[in-house]
N, C-alpha and C positions, 0 to 999 in steps of 0.2 A: 622112505622118500629118497630120491636121488637128487643131490645138490650139484649145481654147476656154477662155479665162480667164473664170470665172463671177463677175461682180461681185455684191456683196452686196445691192444695191438700197437700201442705207441712204441714199445720196445718189449722184447721177449722176456719172460720170467724164467729164472731169477734176473732181475734188472741189472744191467752192466753199467748203467748211468743213473744219475740221481733222479729217478722217477717215482715220486711218492705214492701214486695210486697203484703202481705195479708192486711196490713193496707192501702195500696194504693187502692186495689180493694174495700175495705170497704168504704173508704172515697169518692172515685169517685161515687160509686153506691148511697151512701147517698145523694150526691149533685144532681145526676141525678133524683132521686125520688123527691127531693124537687122542681126541675125545671119542673116536669111533664112528664118526659120521661118514656116510657113503658120498664122497665129494670128489669132483674132478675140476681142474682148471681148463677152460677152453681158451686157447691162446694162439697167436700168430706162429706159423711154422718158421723155424730158424735153425739152419744146419750148424750154426755156431752157438746154439743155446748153451748157457753155462751149466755145468753138472748139477743135477738135482734129483732127489728121490720123490718129488711131488708127482701126483698123477696128472698128467697133462695130455689133452687132446688137441692135436694140431689143426689149425685152420690154414688152408693153402693160400699162399701169397708168393709172388716172385721174390727171390732172395734179395734183390736190389732194394726192396722197401725196408729191409732191416738195417740198412746203413744209417749210422748216426747222422750223416749229412742230410738225409731226407727231412729230418725234423726242422732244419733251417731253410728248406727250399720253398717255403710259402705255398704256392699253388700245388706243387707236387705232394707236399705233406697233406694238404686237404684232399687231394685225389686218393692218397693212400687211405685216409680215414674212411672215405666212401667205399672204396674197393674192398677194404677189409670188412666193413660192415655187411656188404653184400655176400662175401664169401662166408662170413660168420653166420649169417642168416641161413644160408644153404646148409651149413654144417649142423646148426641147431635143429632145423627141420628134420634132418635125418636122425638125429639123436632122439628127438621126441617120438617120431614114427616107430622107431625100433625099441622103444621102452614099453614095458608092461607095468610100470609103477608110476606113482605121482612124482612130478618133477618140480624142482624149485630153481629158477634162473635168477641169479643176482648180477645185475648190470652195474657198471661203474663208469660208463661213458655215454653221453647223450647221442652221439652218432650211432653207436652200436644198437641201442634199444630203439631209437627212432625208426631206423630202417627195418629192424626186425618186426616191429609192430605194424608198420605200414605194409609189409610184404607177407604177413602171416594171417591165414584164415582163422576166424574165431573158433571154428570147429576143432582146429589143431591144438587149441589151448585149454580144452576142457579139463585136462588133468595137470595143468601147469599153473604154478603160482609165480609171480614176478616181484622181485625186490629191486629197488633202485637207490643207490647212495649218491647224494649230492656232494661231490668233492670240490666243486668250483668255488673259488674265492670271490667271484664277481658279485655275490649277493650282498656284500657290505656296502655301506653308504646309504644316502637318502634315495628313495625310489625315483624322485624326479631326476636325479643325477645318473642313474644307471638304467632307466627304463628303455632308452633307445638302444643301448648295448644289448640288453636282454632280447629286445625285439629282433635285432639283426643277427646276433651270434649265439644266443642261448634260448631261442624259441623252442628248439628241440628238447631242451631240458625241462621246460615247462610242460611240454607234451608228455614227456616221460613221467613226470610227477603225477599228472592226471591219470595216466594209464596204469601205473604200477599198483599192485595190491598193497605194498608196503613201501613207504619212503623213509629212508634213513638220512638224518642230517647230523652234522657234527657240532652244531651250536644253535642257540635259540634265535639268533639273528635270521637265519635261513627260514626257520619255521614261521616267524612273524611275517617275513616278506612273502612267502608262498601263500599263506592263508589270507592275509589282508589284501594282497594285490593280484593274486592269480586264482583265488577261490579253490585252492587245494584243500581237500577234506582233512582237517586237523586230526581226526581220529585215526588216520592211517600213517601219521608221521611219528617217528620215534627217534630220539636223540641217542647216538652212540658215540664212541670215540675210536680213533685209530690207535692200535696198540704198538708196542715195541717188542722186538725179540730180545729178551733179556739174556739169552744164551749167547747171542751174537755180539750185542753191544754191552761189553763188560770189561772193565780195566784189568781184571784179574787174569784174563787170558792173553794179555799183551805182554810180550817180553820187553824188559827194560832196554835191551839191545835194539829192538825195533823202534822204540821211541827215540833213542839216541841217533839212530841211523836216519830216521825221518826228519828230525830237527836239523841234522847236519845237512841234509839235502837242500833244505830251504834256507840255510844260513841262520837258524834260530837256536843254535846250541846254547847260547849264553843268556837266553831270555825266558821269562815267564810269558807264555803265549796266551793271548786272548783270541778266541776263535769264533768266526761266524761261518755257518754253512748254509748254502742256498744259492739258487741261480743268481747270476750277476745282472741285476736289472733294478730300476728305480723302486719297484714294489717291495723288494727285499731290503732296501735301505742301508746297504753297506756304507754308502757315503755319509749318511747321517750318523751311523755308528762311529765312523772315523772322526767326524766332527765332535762327537761327544767325548771321544777318547783323546783328542789332541792335547788338551791342557794337561792330562795325566802323562801322556807320552813325553811331553816336553819337560815335565818335572822329574820323571823317573826314567833312568836309562836301563832299567832291568826288565822292561816289558816290551812286547811287540804285538802288533795286531796282524793276524793271519786270517784270510778268508778263502773259501773254496766253493766251487760250483761252476756249472756250465755258463759260459758268457752268452747271454740273450741279447744284450745291448752293448755293442762295442764302444759307442761313444760314452756310455755311462761308465764302463770299465776304465776307460782312459781318464775320466774325471777323477776317479778314486786315486789313481796313481799320480795324476797331476797335483792333487791336493797334498799328497804325501811329499812329493818333490818340493813343492812350494814351501813346505815347512821343514825341509831338510830331514825327512823321515823315511826316505825311500828304502833304506836298509832295514827298517823296522815295520814296514807295512808291506806284507808279502802275500802275493796271490799264489795259492797252492794248486791251481788247476781244478779240473773236474775229477773227483775221486770216486772210485767205484763203491757202491753201497756194501755193507758187510765188513769183511776183514780189514780192508784198507781204510775205510772211513772210521772204523773202531780205533785204529791206531792213531788217526788224526785227532779224534776226540781225546784219547788218552795222552796225547802230546801236549794238550792245552792245560792251563791252570783252571780256566773256566770259560764259558761261552757267552755269546750275546745273540739275541734274536729280536730284530727291530722292524719286522715287516709291517707295512701299512695295511695289508689285508690278507687274511688267511682263513680257510675253512676250519683248519685245526692247527697245524704247525708241528709236523712229525719230528723235526729236528730237535724240538724241545724235549720230547720223550727220549730220543736217542742220547742226548747230552746227559740227562738225568740218569739213564740206565748205565752210562759209563762213569757214574759218580762225579759228574762235573756240574757244579751249580751253573745256572743260566740266568742272565739278565733278560727280562722280557718287558717290552714297552707297555705302557698303561692301557693303550687301546686294546691290545690283545687280551690282557688280563681281564679287563672289564667286559669284553664281548664274548669270551670263550670260558664258560663256567669251570671247566676242568682246571684251568690255570688259576682262576681266582680262588677256588676251593682249596688248592694246594699251595697257595702263596706262602712263602717262608719255609717250605719243605724242599729246599734246593732252588726254588723259583724266587727271584728277587726282582721287584718292580723297579723299572728305570724312572727315577724321579729327581727332585732337586738335590737329593743326597747321593746321587750316583757316584761322584768322585770319592766320597767318604766310604761308601760300600765297597767300591773297588779296592781301595787302600786297605780296608779291613780284611778282605779275603787274602790280600797279598802279604799282610804283615802279622795278622793274628792267626797263628797256626792252629790253635785249639778251635777257634771259630770255623776256620776253613775245613778242618777234619770233620767237625760236627755237620757242616753243610754237605760235605761229600756223602756222609752216611745217610743223611735225610734224603738226598737226591736219589741214591740207589734204592732206598727203601720204598719211596713213593712210586718209583718206576716198577719195581718188582711186585709190590703188594696191590697197587691200584691201576697201573697203566700197561700191564703186560698184554700180549696178544691173547693169552688164555683168558684173562679177565674180560677183554673186549669181545671175544668170541662168545663167551657165556652170556654176556648182555645181548649181543646180536641174536643169538638163538632163542633167548627168552622172548624177544620181541617179534619173532617170525610170525 
């Protein structure tokens, strides 16, 4: 069988910005190649594509649409989604027609699969199996609260789940929502997880000089750094993280809070810095900008003492596994631990629940070196043994 991982077209692979789904496609394909599967990524053409050995088939699009600015241009970005989906459909038709073997198409984006299915004759799909992974965070919450959003913005995803031969979800919340409210056949739904590249995210490959240099750039040389990675917007809750840390920051002058990610909401980003200034902490609450995945992000994790992830809604939360892989314990809020089984199953193995004892747990990591080293070892071990891309890919292929 020939496998095609269908990239979203949001940004080219390897991703040069913090695009979780693109990192997922890259990671799974890399593991599939290692395991001997005949697999290719179908991805947007980009003359500035980062160097890679991955097998990639280009989908034609004007180079303009690969500009990072397009992501923030509203209508233009939606136009890109549609045009890429149409060009992708044309490319997939050619690949199917020219193949003499069974084909598996794995879609990761609702636009891509929706237009492909609408514009493809059934006769062309006789030797084609289709998988669809639900990456969207929108499925959290009560149905009454999100049904209008689903109807207006995610109706294509519902369609994709109906049409796919296999639906992959990242948590039980999505399964419940799809089955109970949209009559998706439960028998074709399988829960998987998004892995982490333990070879890329590893503190052992980071030079101490790189850590010193990075800390110096951000004015963090004299501090133990608490790090949060993720797009700067209310859903990621950097502001709430800062509010939780304020009492500790005021009591201890040896710590700083750093956060990194693309700014989605400018007003929200300003709120974070305004709160820091109001409390006289502007020199210890540092925005590190948007950091490229891989080498640069690995250094940022290694620069930190530990991390925090406080998002209000996630399909999975890839940065949790990245932090663990770099041997950095991570504080995760109760909502995510209770709603995503992978975090609840591994709580205590580098994953620390944010609760009433938050300040006590932070101080313990900072002051009890034996405990801290133990948590570092547990973090790396759970990432390497249970949450690597090789483990994720084996589970995915088992469920095919």
